[in-house]
C-alpha positions in Angstrom: 18.5 15.1 16.8 18.9 11.3 17.0 21.8 9.4 18.5 23.2 5.9 18.1 23.8 3.6 21.0 25.8 0.4 20.9 24.9 -2.3 23.4 27.4 -4.7 24.9 26.4 -7.4 22.6 27.2 -5.3 19.5 23.6 -4.4 18.6 22.9 -0.8 17.7 19.9 1.3 18.3 18.7 4.8 17.5 17.3 7.0 20.2 15.4 10.2 19.6 12.7 12.5 20.9 9.4 12.1 19.0 7.1 15.1 18.3 4.8 13.9 21.1 7.7 14.2 23.6 8.2 10.4 24.0 11.7 8.9 23.6 11.3 5.8 21.4 14.1 3.5 20.4 14.6 1.9 17.0 16.5 -1.4 17.5 18.7 -2.0 14.4 20.4 -5.3 15.5 24.0 -6.1 14.6 24.9 -3.6 11.8 27.9 -1.5 11.1 28.3 2.0 12.5 28.2 3.3 8.9 24.8 1.6 8.3 23.5 2.9 11.6 24.5 6.4 10.7 22.7 6.1 7.4 19.4 5.1 9.2 19.9 7.9 11.8 20.1 10.5 9.0 16.9 9.2 7.5 15.1 9.2 10.9 16.3 12.8 11.5 14.9 13.8 8.1 11.6 12.2 8.9 11.4 14.0 12.2 12.3 17.4 10.6 9.5 16.9 8.1 7.0 16.0 10.7 8.0 18.9 13.0 8.0 21.6 10.3 5.0 20.3 8.3 7.1 20.1 5.1 7.1 17.2 2.7 9.7 14.4 3.0 12.6 14.7 0.5 12.2 12.4 -2.5 15.1 10.2 -1.7 13.9 9.7 1.9 10.4 8.8 0.6 12.0 6.3 -1.9 14.0 4.8 1.0 10.8 4.4 3.0 9.0 2.8 0.2 11.8 0.2 -0.3 12.2 -0.7 3.4 11.6 -4.3 4.4 8.3 -4.6 6.3 10.1 -5.5 9.6 12.2 -2.4 9.6 9.3 -0.2 8.4 7.3 -1.5 11.4 10.0 -0.2 13.7 9.5 3.3 12.4 5.9 3.2 13.5 2.5 2.0 12.3 2.5 4.4 9.4 6.3 4.1 8.8 6.0 3.1 5.1 3.7 5.9 4.1 5.7 9.0 3.0 2.4 11.0 3.2 2.2 10.2 6.9 5.2 12.5 7.5 3.7 15.6 6.0 
């Protein structure tokens, strides 16, 4: 499970526990709660795929492929590769 935190300056971030036990943070910047929720859902789908060894859903893979490089980099060094989540 991932959660959304809102800083005092209005910036949002997603916190989650990675498969390796680390607790990374994805800083989203100043975005709406609705947009942050949408990213959180995708992050949870990626985590579930990684933990279970299943393929990423097609819509999530498409979302990854269309991400801006800056945001994809926040997901990790292999964040834009849907195959990396298998």
